[in-house]
Backbone as CSV, one residue per row, in Angstrom:
resi,resn,N_x,N_y,N_z,CA_x,CA_y,CA_z,C_x,C_y,C_z
1,MET,0.846,-1.157,-0.001,-0.002,-0.020,0.003,0.864,1.188,0.006
2,LYS,0.365,2.409,-0.618,1.249,3.574,-0.605,1.082,4.363,0.657
3,LYS,2.189,4.982,1.069,2.110,5.939,2.194,2.185,7.331,1.584
4,LEU,1.182,8.106,1.803,1.064,9.424,1.184,1.752,10.475,2.013
5,ILE,2.735,11.162,1.427,3.515,12.115,2.188,2.971,13.505,1.918
6,VAL,2.645,14.211,2.988,2.129,15.548,2.834,2.784,16.441,3.873
7,PHE,3.401,17.477,3.470,4.076,18.411,4.364,3.336,19.741,4.436
8,PHE,3.068,20.172,5.655,2.341,21.415,5.826,3.312,22.555,5.958
9,LEU,3.239,23.520,5.031,4.119,24.688,5.096,3.379,25.895,5.636
10,SER,2.085,25.955,5.324,1.280,27.039,5.869,-0.162,26.702,5.634
11,LEU,-1.034,27.525,6.109,-2.449,27.275,5.885,-2.849,27.582,4.442
12,LEU,-2.015,28.319,3.719,-2.366,28.701,2.382,-1.701,27.813,1.323
13,LEU,-0.597,27.135,1.735,0.132,26.302,0.727,0.405,24.977,1.364
14,ILE,-0.165,23.929,0.811,-0.004,22.570,1.340,0.405,21.644,0.185
15,PHE,1.572,20.988,0.346,1.994,20.054,-0.638,1.231,18.749,-0.439
16,GLY,0.551,18.302,-1.468,-0.279,17.089,-1.346,-1.364,17.242,-2.347
17,TRP,-2.558,16.720,-2.059,-3.676,16.938,-2.959,-4.891,17.358,-2.201
18,GLY,-5.774,17.991,-2.867,-6.926,18.603,-2.190,-6.583,20.039,-1.894
19,GLU,-7.537,20.910,-1.897,-7.270,22.290,-1.617,-7.116,22.535,-0.107
20,ALA,-6.195,23.431,0.174,-6.013,23.812,1.556,-7.205,24.610,2.063
21,VAL,-7.655,24.294,3.272,-8.779,25.010,3.830,-8.301,25.597,5.169
22,MET,-8.483,26.896,5.354,-8.013,27.532,6.572,-8.878,27.160,7.748
23,ALA,-8.242,26.616,8.796,-8.971,26.242,9.973,-8.925,27.401,10.959
24,GLN,-9.431,28.538,10.539,-9.464,29.674,11.390,-10.483,30.674,10.851
25,THR,-10.841,31.616,11.658,-11.718,32.706,11.188,-10.840,33.924,10.919
26,GLN,-11.362,34.866,10.169,-10.558,36.055,9.866,-10.219,36.833,11.110
27,SER,-10.986,36.665,12.180,-10.717,37.430,13.370,-9.774,36.777,14.356
28,SER,-9.298,35.566,13.972,-8.348,34.881,14.881,-7.161,34.337,14.103
29,PRO,-6.283,35.193,13.656,-5.107,34.770,12.888,-4.184,33.842,13.730
30,ARG,-3.555,32.864,13.020,-2.677,31.928,13.709,-1.282,32.539,13.881
31,THR,-0.609,32.131,14.970,0.774,32.516,15.175,1.681,31.645,14.348
32,GLN,2.945,32.091,14.224,3.918,31.289,13.488,4.075,29.914,14.118
33,GLU,4.053,29.868,15.478,4.199,28.615,16.198,3.031,27.674,15.842
34,GLU,1.824,28.211,15.783,0.666,27.385,15.485,0.737,26.871,14.038
35,LEU,1.264,27.697,13.132,1.374,27.270,11.746,2.362,26.104,11.574
36,ALA,3.374,26.089,12.455,4.388,25.043,12.328,3.969,23.703,12.952
37,GLN,2.952,23.733,13.776,2.568,22.533,14.486,2.095,21.388,13.558
38,PRO,1.244,21.635,12.585,0.832,20.541,11.691,1.975,19.845,10.987
39,GLU,3.005,20.627,10.535,4.145,19.992,9.881,4.899,19.125,10.879
40,GLU,5.042,19.554,12.113,5.710,18.747,13.130,4.912,17.494,13.414
41,LEU,3.576,17.628,13.516,2.734,16.431,13.732,2.847,15.461,12.586
42,THR,2.945,15.949,11.379,3.092,15.059,10.207,4.365,14.286,10.317
43,LYS,5.476,14.991,10.681,6.774,14.279,10.817,6.679,13.228,11.896
44,GLN,6.029,13.548,12.985,5.914,12.633,14.110,5.051,11.427,13.737
45,ALA,4.033,11.658,12.918,3.160,10.561,12.475,3.938,9.596,11.624
46,PHE,4.752,10.088,10.688,5.539,9.212,9.824,6.652,8.540,10.626
47,ALA,7.235,9.231,11.610,8.235,8.618,12.455,7.632,7.444,13.236
48,ALA,6.449,7.631,13.785,5.751,6.525,14.465,5.470,5.383,13.564
49,THR,5.022,5.679,12.338,4.756,4.648,11.364,5.990,3.830,11.042
50,ASN,7.141,4.542,10.846,8.369,3.841,10.540,8.825,2.930,11.659
51,LYS,8.425,3.258,12.884,8.748,2.425,14.036,7.757,1.288,14.251
52,GLY,6.679,1.289,13.449,5.663,0.298,13.650,4.682,0.631,14.731
53,ASP,4.692,1.856,15.234,3.781,2.283,16.284,2.596,2.951,15.628
54,PHE,1.679,2.110,15.119,0.578,2.610,14.328,-0.501,3.328,15.139
55,ALA,-0.637,2.920,16.397,-1.611,3.585,17.267,-1.217,5.054,17.508
56,THR,0.075,5.250,17.735,0.540,6.635,17.922,0.393,7.422,16.648
57,ALA,0.740,6.818,15.498,0.572,7.498,14.232,-0.904,7.906,14.018
58,GLU,-1.811,7.003,14.356,-3.197,7.297,14.230,-3.607,8.497,15.057
59,ARG,-3.096,8.636,16.271,-3.412,9.772,17.102,-2.930,11.068,16.495
60,TYR,-1.738,11.028,15.917,-1.209,12.260,15.261,-2.088,12.648,14.060
61,TRP,-2.459,11.669,13.252,-3.302,11.994,12.100,-4.622,12.538,12.529
62,THR,-5.183,11.970,13.612,-6.463,12.454,14.120,-6.346,13.932,14.568
63,GLU,-5.257,14.253,15.206,-5.047,15.649,15.662,-4.985,16.586,14.434
64,ILE,-4.299,16.130,13.380,-4.204,16.968,12.188,-5.571,17.113,11.517
65,ILE,-6.349,16.029,11.476,-7.652,16.073,10.898,-8.573,17.075,11.622
66,GLU,-8.425,17.116,12.960,-9.254,18.037,13.719,-8.956,19.504,13.319
67,ARG,-7.738,19.769,12.877,-7.365,21.121,12.465,-7.610,21.349,10.973
68,PHE,-7.380,20.335,10.149,-7.475,20.433,8.720,-8.388,19.318,8.197
69,PRO,-9.696,19.442,8.363,-10.616,18.330,8.043,-10.858,18.132,6.544
70,ASN,-10.345,19.003,5.706,-10.631,18.914,4.270,-9.418,18.557,3.417
71,ILE,-8.406,17.928,4.028,-7.208,17.473,3.295,-7.286,15.961,3.154
72,ALA,-7.483,15.542,1.925,-7.742,14.103,1.673,-6.554,13.222,2.097
73,ALA,-5.331,13.705,1.856,-4.139,12.872,2.185,-4.099,12.511,3.638
74,VAL,-4.561,13.398,4.545,-4.490,13.135,5.929,-5.468,12.011,6.289
75,TRP,-6.650,12.072,5.750,-7.631,11.007,5.990,-7.088,9.662,5.499
76,SER,-6.483,9.696,4.328,-5.962,8.457,3.739,-4.835,7.898,4.589
77,ASN,-3.981,8.797,5.093,-2.887,8.324,5.926,-3.402,7.763,7.246
78,ARG,-4.454,8.384,7.825,-5.010,7.777,9.058,-5.602,6.416,8.748
79,GLY,-6.205,6.309,7.583,-6.735,4.997,7.187,-5.629,3.940,7.112
80,ASN,-4.463,4.347,6.595,-3.332,3.418,6.497,-2.903,2.959,7.900
81,SER,-2.869,3.901,8.843,-2.469,3.518,10.246,-3.490,2.598,10.835
82,ARG,-4.777,2.758,10.470,-5.806,1.885,11.006,-5.766,0.500,10.368
83,VAL,-5.508,0.436,9.095,-5.363,-0.873,8.419,-4.245,-1.671,9.095
84,SER,-3.162,-1.003,9.408,-2.039,-1.657,10.060,-2.355,-2.186,11.384
85,GLN,-3.422,-1.712,12.013,-3.933,-2.242,13.300,-5.093,-3.172,13.098
86,ASN,-5.404,-3.512,11.845,-6.539,-4.351,11.505,-7.890,-3.695,11.874
87,LYS,-7.941,-2.402,11.942,-9.180,-1.694,12.232,-9.811,-1.318,10.854
88,LEU,-10.271,-2.373,10.146,-10.580,-2.233,8.757,-11.814,-1.342,8.503
89,LEU,-12.826,-1.485,9.291,-14.060,-0.719,9.076,-13.781,0.783,9.312
90,GLU,-13.006,1.091,10.369,-12.647,2.480,10.624,-11.790,3.014,9.498
91,ALA,-10.884,2.187,9.024,-10.029,2.643,7.907,-10.876,2.902,6.682
92,LEU,-11.866,2.042,6.446,-12.740,2.198,5.305,-13.464,3.563,5.351
93,ALA,-13.898,3.932,6.531,-14.577,5.224,6.669,-13.605,6.379,6.326
94,ASP,-12.330,6.269,6.722,-11.350,7.274,6.359,-11.136,7.360,4.878
95,TYR,-10.998,6.216,4.225,-10.771,6.198,2.791,-11.963,6.746,2.044
96,ASN,-13.145,6.417,2.526,-14.379,6.976,1.876,-14.300,8.537,1.931
97,LYS,-13.887,9.075,3.039,-13.773,10.544,3.172,-12.699,11.075,2.241
98,ALA,-11.576,10.365,2.131,-10.496,10.806,1.224,-10.978,10.807,-0.221
99,VAL,-11.746,9.737,-0.609,-12.288,9.690,-1.949,-13.258,10.827,-2.210
100,GLU,-14.080,11.118,-1.211,-15.012,12.234,-1.358,-14.284,13.578,-1.576
101,LEU,-13.139,13.752,-0.902,-12.402,15.016,-1.010,-11.544,15.090,-2.232
102,ALA,-11.060,13.918,-2.734,-10.165,13.891,-3.884,-10.592,12.808,-4.852
103,PRO,-11.746,13.007,-5.523,-12.299,11.914,-6.384,-11.460,11.572,-7.602
104,ASN,-10.506,12.408,-7.991,-9.735,12.178,-9.176,-8.261,11.816,-8.896
105,VAL,-8.032,11.425,-7.638,-6.683,11.005,-7.228,-6.664,9.492,-6.972
106,THR,-5.617,8.826,-7.364,-5.627,7.338,-7.340,-5.451,6.747,-5.957
107,ASP,-4.624,7.318,-5.129,-4.193,6.710,-3.874,-5.368,6.350,-2.950
108,PRO,-6.341,7.232,-2.750,-7.456,6.805,-1.835,-8.186,5.554,-2.342
109,TYR,-8.315,5.406,-3.654,-9.000,4.220,-4.197,-8.143,2.981,-3.968
110,LEU,-6.842,3.091,-4.202,-5.925,1.987,-3.948,-6.016,1.562,-2.500
111,ASN,-5.911,2.525,-1.600,-5.912,2.201,-0.192,-7.275,1.611,0.255
112,ARG,-8.350,2.198,-0.268,-9.666,1.643,0.077,-9.834,0.225,-0.407
113,GLY,-9.252,-0.041,-1.572,-9.304,-1.375,-2.150,-8.644,-2.435,-1.247
114,THR,-7.515,-2.048,-0.631,-6.835,-2.986,0.255,-7.680,-3.263,1.520
115,ALA,-8.354,-2.227,2.020,-9.223,-2.450,3.180,-10.388,-3.352,2.818
116,LEU,-10.971,-3.127,1.636,-12.069,-3.975,1.163,-11.617,-5.432,0.999
117,GLU,-10.372,-5.588,0.481,-9.864,-6.998,0.385,-9.759,-7.619,1.721
118,GLY,-9.261,-6.853,2.725,-9.167,-7.410,4.062,-10.479,-7.837,4.645
119,LEU,-11.541,-7.179,4.188,-12.903,-7.520,4.625,-13.537,-8.591,3.751
120,GLY,-12.780,-9.071,2.762,-13.325,-10.108,1.860,-14.338,-9.552,0.872
121,ARG,-14.376,-8.266,0.690,-15.323,-7.657,-0.224,-14.649,-7.438,-1.598
122,TRP,-14.391,-8.575,-2.242,-13.537,-8.624,-3.434,-14.106,-7.780,-4.596
123,SER,-15.388,-7.890,-4.852,-15.976,-7.178,-5.997,-15.877,-5.674,-5.824
124,GLU,-16.072,-5.202,-4.559,-15.950,-3.788,-4.361,-14.500,-3.314,-4.506
125,ALA,-13.580,-4.144,-4.020,-12.156,-3.849,-4.208,-11.811,-3.789,-5.693
126,LEU,-12.334,-4.746,-6.417,-12.089,-4.777,-7.875,-12.566,-3.504,-8.543
127,ALA,-13.722,-3.027,-8.137,-14.267,-1.775,-8.734,-13.321,-0.636,-8.445
128,ASP,-12.768,-0.548,-7.272,-11.826,0.559,-6.953,-10.581,0.442,-7.806
129,TYR,-10.042,-0.737,-7.986,-8.831,-0.891,-8.798,-9.111,-0.587,-10.287
130,ASN,-10.272,-0.984,-10.732,-10.651,-0.636,-12.120,-10.707,0.837,-12.297
131,HIS,-11.240,1.539,-11.270,-11.315,3.018,-11.380,-9.933,3.624,-11.359
132,VAL,-9.003,3.087,-10.573,-7.638,3.616,-10.586,-7.052,3.501,-12.008
133,LEU,-7.275,2.368,-12.641,-6.724,2.128,-13.959,-7.408,2.993,-15.009
134,GLU,-8.613,3.432,-14.768,-9.240,4.418,-15.651,-8.520,5.770,-15.504
135,LEU,-8.158,6.083,-14.298,-7.449,7.322,-14.037,-5.985,7.272,-14.501
136,ASP,-5.370,6.128,-14.338,-3.925,5.951,-14.647,-3.734,4.531,-15.166
137,PRO,-3.767,4.338,-16.491,-3.669,2.963,-17.048,-2.279,2.315,-16.833
138,LYS,-1.328,3.064,-16.319,0.022,2.505,-16.113,0.352,2.393,-14.652
139,ASP,-0.626,2.266,-13.804,-0.400,2.104,-12.351,-0.112,0.678,-12.035
140,ALA,1.148,0.367,-11.813,1.563,-1.037,-11.582,0.918,-1.587,-10.277
141,MET,0.832,-0.753,-9.259,0.197,-1.231,-8.011,-1.245,-1.635,-8.219
142,ALA,-1.954,-0.855,-9.036,-3.379,-1.148,-9.286,-3.524,-2.482,-9.997
143,TYR,-2.673,-2.804,-10.953,-2.713,-4.095,-11.603,-2.448,-5.254,-10.604
144,ASN,-1.437,-5.035,-9.771,-1.127,-6.065,-8.763,-2.288,-6.291,-7.838
145,ASN,-2.836,-5.192,-7.336,-3.967,-5.300,-6.404,-5.174,-5.871,-7.059
146,ARG,-5.394,-5.498,-8.290,-6.576,-6.058,-9.001,-6.368,-7.567,-9.169
147,GLY,-5.123,-7.983,-9.372,-4.855,-9.413,-9.410,-5.204,-10.076,-8.125
148,ASN,-4.903,-9.400,-7.018,-5.229,-9.951,-5.686,-6.755,-10.105,-5.527
149,ALA,-7.491,-9.075,-5.970,-8.947,-9.160,-5.846,-9.523,-10.259,-6.728
150,LYS,-8.970,-10.415,-7.921,-9.438,-11.489,-8.818,-9.079,-12.848,-8.214
151,ALA,-7.918,-12.951,-7.605,-7.537,-14.223,-6.933,-8.548,-14.502,-5.818
152,GLY,-8.920,-13.456,-5.068,-9.945,-13.685,-4.041,-11.260,-14.182,-4.546
153,LEU,-11.560,-13.813,-5.800,-12.793,-14.319,-6.472,-12.560,-15.630,-7.178
154,GLY,-11.366,-16.187,-7.074,-11.064,-17.454,-7.729,-10.777,-17.388,-9.169
155,LYS,-10.575,-16.158,-9.717,-10.306,-15.955,-11.151,-8.810,-15.912,-11.376
156,TRP,-8.171,-17.099,-11.275,-6.750,-17.171,-11.223,-6.069,-16.785,-12.526
157,GLN,-6.664,-17.167,-13.674,-6.044,-16.835,-14.935,-6.046,-15.320,-15.168
158,GLU,-7.152,-14.654,-14.752,-7.219,-13.227,-14.877,-6.220,-12.546,-13.905
159,ALA,-6.076,-13.137,-12.751,-5.113,-12.625,-11.769,-3.685,-12.727,-12.329
160,ILE,-3.373,-13.853,-12.960,-2.047,-14.022,-13.548,-1.756,-12.947,-14.612
161,ALA,-2.755,-12.647,-15.403,-2.562,-11.595,-16.453,-2.316,-10.244,-15.786
162,ASP,-2.979,-9.966,-14.706,-2.774,-8.667,-14.044,-1.394,-8.607,-13.390
163,TYR,-0.983,-9.689,-12.771,0.385,-9.696,-12.157,1.447,-9.538,-13.245
164,GLN,1.239,-10.180,-14.379,2.184,-10.029,-15.466,2.258,-8.580,-15.917
165,LYS,1.117,-7.964,-16.061,1.070,-6.559,-16.521,1.735,-5.643,-15.500
166,SER,1.490,-5.907,-14.230,2.149,-5.077,-13.190,3.677,-5.187,-13.276
167,ALA,4.163,-6.400,-13.402,5.603,-6.628,-13.491,6.187,-6.043,-14.786
168,GLU,5.408,-6.053,-15.842,5.820,-5.468,-17.129,6.032,-3.965,-16.951
169,ILE,5.101,-3.303,-16.271,5.172,-1.861,-16.079,6.271,-1.498,-15.132
170,ALA,6.454,-2.299,-14.019,7.481,-2.062,-13.017,8.303,-3.320,-12.781
171,PRO,9.328,-3.550,-13.583,10.087,-4.804,-13.492,10.718,-5.078,-12.154
172,ASN,10.933,-4.049,-11.320,11.520,-4.240,-10.024,10.428,-4.347,-8.887
173,PHE,9.215,-4.472,-9.263,8.149,-4.646,-8.276,8.117,-6.094,-7.890
174,ALA,8.882,-6.442,-6.836,9.102,-7.831,-6.513,7.802,-8.547,-6.075
175,PHE,6.893,-7.845,-5.420,5.675,-8.510,-4.955,4.772,-8.907,-6.101
176,ALA,4.726,-8.109,-7.201,3.929,-8.488,-8.319,4.506,-9.749,-8.952
177,ARG,5.788,-9.852,-9.057,6.431,-11.079,-9.560,6.175,-12.260,-8.637
178,ALA,6.216,-11.983,-7.312,5.941,-13.073,-6.347,4.518,-13.555,-6.458
179,ASN,3.569,-12.626,-6.527,2.175,-13.028,-6.696,1.963,-13.849,-7.975
180,TYR,2.665,-13.421,-8.994,2.572,-14.172,-10.276,3.055,-15.602,-10.084
181,ALA,4.163,-15.822,-9.399,4.690,-17.130,-9.179,3.728,-17.964,-8.318
182,LEU,3.136,-17.356,-7.292,2.192,-18.085,-6.462,0.949,-18.484,-7.224
183,ALA,0.462,-17.594,-8.100,-0.683,-17.915,-8.907,-0.403,-19.019,-9.881
184,LEU,0.781,-19.033,-10.452,1.169,-20.121,-11.340,1.108,-21.463,-10.590
185,TYR,1.601,-21.457,-9.355,1.570,-22.666,-8.534,0.143,-23.109,-8.322
186,GLU,-0.705,-22.180,-8.008,-2.115,-22.512,-7.733,-2.807,-23.092,-8.949
187,THR,-2.384,-22.703,-10.154,-3.015,-23.263,-11.361,-2.306,-24.489,-11.928
188,GLY,-1.478,-25.087,-11.089,-0.819,-26.331,-11.471,0.427,-26.211,-12.324
189,GLN,0.913,-24.995,-12.538,2.123,-24.803,-13.339,3.331,-24.757,-12.402
190,ILE,3.541,-25.963,-11.801,4.493,-26.067,-10.683,5.938,-25.748,-11.094
191,ASP,6.390,-26.366,-12.149,7.794,-26.147,-12.594,8.037,-24.711,-12.954
192,LYS,7.084,-24.136,-13.647,7.244,-22.716,-14.077,7.215,-21.827,-12.829
193,ALA,6.350,-22.158,-11.912,6.260,-21.367,-10.649,7.581,-21.397,-9.879
194,ILE,8.147,-22.591,-9.752,9.390,-22.717,-8.982,10.502,-21.994,-9.721
195,ARG,10.533,-22.020,-11.041,11.533,-21.240,-11.760,11.444,-19.772,-11.494
196,GLN,10.167,-19.269,-11.463,9.943,-17.862,-11.152,10.425,-17.537,-9.736
197,MET,10.093,-18.387,-8.761,10.500,-18.194,-7.403,12.051,-18.143,-7.255
198,ARG,12.706,-19.064,-7.936,14.167,-19.067,-7.894,14.758,-17.831,-8.514
199,ASN,14.169,-17.395,-9.603,14.678,-16.164,-10.246,14.532,-14.959,-9.328
200,ILE,13.370,-14.898,-8.638,13.155,-13.756,-7.703,14.186,-13.823,-6.565
201,VAL,14.406,-15.001,-6.009,15.335,-15.151,-4.881,16.754,-14.858,-5.345
202,ARG,17.043,-15.186,-6.576,18.399,-14.888,-7.094,18.621,-13.366,-7.138
203,LYS,17.590,-12.648,-7.530,17.704,-11.185,-7.600,17.534,-10.532,-6.247
204,TYR,16.623,-11.079,-5.430,16.345,-10.525,-4.086,16.534,-11.624,-3.041
205,PRO,17.765,-11.934,-2.667,18.057,-13.065,-1.743,17.469,-12.856,-0.355
206,GLN,17.158,-11.604,0.010,16.596,-11.340,1.338,15.075,-11.244,1.313
207,PHE,14.421,-11.795,0.293,12.955,-11.696,0.150,12.335,-12.913,0.832
208,PRO,11.792,-12.794,2.052,11.344,-13.977,2.771,10.152,-14.662,2.156
209,ASP,9.280,-13.902,1.464,8.073,-14.486,0.907,8.446,-15.612,-0.099
210,MET,9.363,-15.354,-0.964,9.729,-16.355,-1.954,10.622,-17.414,-1.359
211,ARG,11.392,-17.112,-0.338,12.135,-18.156,0.362,11.151,-19.155,1.022
212,ALA,10.088,-18.635,1.608,9.098,-19.476,2.247,8.324,-20.284,1.194
213,ALA,8.042,-19.648,0.050,7.347,-20.384,-1.036,8.202,-21.522,-1.558
214,LEU,9.499,-21.283,-1.713,10.394,-22.338,-2.166,10.485,-23.452,-1.138
215,THR,10.490,-23.086,0.134,10.467,-24.081,1.183,9.312,-25.021,1.005
216,ALA,8.097,-24.463,0.851,6.922,-25.264,0.694,6.941,-26.088,-0.546
217,ALA,7.332,-25.483,-1.660,7.340,-26.204,-2.958,8.334,-27.364,-2.984
218,TYR,9.540,-27.085,-2.479,10.565,-28.092,-2.439,10.179,-29.253,-1.488
219,TRP,9.580,-28.924,-0.354,9.187,-29.943,0.618,8.213,-30.909,0.009
220,VAL,7.202,-30.406,-0.680,6.194,-31.238,-1.338,6.807,-32.143,-2.378
221,GLN,7.876,-31.611,-3.063,8.555,-32.435,-4.073,9.558,-33.402,-3.466
222,GLY,9.753,-33.376,-2.185,10.675,-34.290,-1.565,12.113,-33.804,-1.497
223,GLN,12.325,-32.562,-1.903,13.685,-31.988,-1.827,13.893,-31.330,-0.473
224,LYS,14.071,-32.156,0.513,14.106,-31.687,1.889,15.269,-30.785,2.182
225,GLY,16.424,-31.081,1.611,17.587,-30.253,1.880,17.402,-28.839,1.375
226,GLU,16.862,-28.720,0.151,16.586,-27.379,-0.394,15.576,-26.662,0.427
227,ALA,14.526,-27.402,0.848,13.475,-26.773,1.643,14.041,-26.246,2.950
228,GLU,14.828,-27.083,3.679,15.386,-26.656,4.941,16.328,-25.473,4.780
229,SER,17.112,-25.467,3.728,18.041,-24.359,3.474,17.322,-23.029,3.325
230,ASN,16.300,-23.063,2.569,15.478,-21.806,2.349,14.792,-21.395,3.650
231,TRP,14.316,-22.399,4.466,13.626,-22.047,5.673,14.506,-21.366,6.682
232,VAL,15.789,-21.743,6.753,16.735,-21.079,7.637,16.759,-19.606,7.322
233,SER,16.746,-19.241,6.045,16.750,-17.848,5.656,15.461,-17.163,6.038
234,VAL,14.314,-17.860,5.856,13.016,-17.285,6.187,12.973,-16.899,7.661
235,ILE,13.363,-17.780,8.539,13.261,-17.525,9.969,14.119,-16.363,10.387
236,GLY,15.292,-16.218,9.718,16.178,-15.100,10.001,15.643,-13.777,9.499
237,LEU,14.691,-13.828,8.575,14.186,-12.614,7.942,12.795,-12.230,8.441
238,ASP,11.891,-13.188,8.629,10.520,-12.871,8.971,9.852,-14.097,9.607
239,GLY,9.744,-14.065,10.920,9.188,-15.222,11.624,7.698,-15.388,11.470
240,ARG,7.010,-14.459,10.825,5.540,-14.585,10.667,5.169,-15.786,9.779
241,TYR,6.106,-16.236,8.974,5.780,-17.371,8.084,5.644,-18.674,8.878
242,LYS,5.979,-18.675,10.173,5.720,-19.873,10.997,4.269,-19.967,11.380
243,ASP,3.502,-18.882,11.181,2.089,-18.808,11.533,1.259,-19.040,10.276
244,ILE,0.724,-20.225,10.141,0.001,-20.561,8.909,-1.281,-19.713,8.737
245,ASN,-1.865,-19.310,9.853,-3.038,-18.437,9.788,-2.650,-17.069,9.205
246,TRP,-1.528,-16.530,9.591,-1.037,-15.291,9.024,-0.818,-15.443,7.496
247,VAL,-0.191,-16.501,7.130,0.144,-16.749,5.702,-1.169,-16.844,4.908
248,ALA,-2.162,-17.522,5.462,-3.415,-17.731,4.726,-4.342,-16.521,4.704
249,ASN,-4.360,-15.794,5.821,-5.419,-14.790,5.989,-4.931,-13.328,5.929
250,VAL,-3.613,-13.122,6.132,-3.052,-11.795,6.072,-2.256,-11.639,4.786
251,ARG,-1.236,-12.467,4.650,-0.458,-12.462,3.394,-1.298,-13.004,2.265
252,ARG,-2.196,-13.910,2.569,-3.192,-14.462,1.619,-2.512,-15.187,0.432
253,TRP,-1.704,-16.175,0.786,-1.218,-17.054,-0.228,-2.360,-17.853,-0.843
254,PRO,-2.202,-18.380,-2.057,-3.216,-19.256,-2.618,-3.349,-20.569,-1.812
255,PRO,-4.522,-21.207,-1.854,-4.755,-22.404,-1.024,-3.724,-23.479,-1.183
256,SER,-3.306,-23.765,-2.403,-2.358,-24.881,-2.637,-0.994,-24.581,-1.978
257,MET,-0.585,-23.346,-2.018,0.706,-22.951,-1.408,0.581,-23.010,0.104
258,VAL,-0.574,-22.556,0.629,-0.778,-22.645,2.076,-0.706,-24.077,2.545
259,ALA,-1.398,-24.975,1.772,-1.364,-26.385,2.143,0.030,-26.973,2.085
260,ALA,0.840,-26.566,1.102,2.194,-27.063,0.994,3.064,-26.604,2.184
261,LEU,2.924,-25.320,2.556,3.710,-24.853,3.689,3.210,-25.476,5.002
262,ASP,1.940,-25.742,5.105,1.402,-26.363,6.283,1.992,-27.745,6.493
263,LYS,2.149,-28.496,5.406,2.766,-29.820,5.492,4.170,-29.724,6.066
264,PHE,4.908,-28.743,5.573,6.264,-28.522,6.061,6.262,-28.183,7.573
265,LEU,5.401,-27.255,7.942,5.389,-26.807,9.339,4.964,-27.900,10.299
266,LYS,4.039,-28.754,9.892,3.519,-29.810,10.762,4.568,-30.925,11.016
267,LEU,5.532,-31.010,10.076,6.562,-32.015,10.238,7.839,-31.424,10.867
268,LYS,7.782,-30.125,11.140,8.958,-29.498,11.720,8.990,-29.773,13.258
């Protein structure tokens, strides 16, 4: 998901999208100190996000919203902090407000789509991604996310096409290539999927998602040494792959890959 960066320089000039709206009356001009506060809050919000302290980030965004309620980027950023806490319905309300304020900007639709995916509302997410591609036909993230929504609907061949398009537009978008490999595996194209996984790991050796996928694929094929070797790297990079529920419901691997990894984990 994108993180939208918006820096407040004054009440009259705001870098971001949506028009700046003065949160004051003509009879109560703001001091220089008051004008600087939103920019400082923004920096603190992003600092908290970078530390993984999403609850604190949410509080900062809320404080900014109270002062500047008509800036779409701020609503969308608070939605991002809420998604990171799995507060999906609250995040959805924020994204709805961001879309209302900036109907011709792509980011709020992308972000809203991820929240809708988390709620299992695949068709609604798909509609948001389609709209993003109407606004920007070369948005690689939208193609990747649309592939995710189509996968959620069980339309794996269509998902594969979207992942391919995403990777074509942004060749270094590793997750689009990873999703493509996982979808190939789900559709029974095992050898091709493993080749894709190996190519990704060769280029991005610290990418735990594909290391975990190779672990699962190799284990099912009986290549236990290769599986174990990749798993050592996974554990050193991201321990969440030990939690099959996280893999299935948060990372949302395809069912066949989840089953393959589950076999490995149960024998560990």
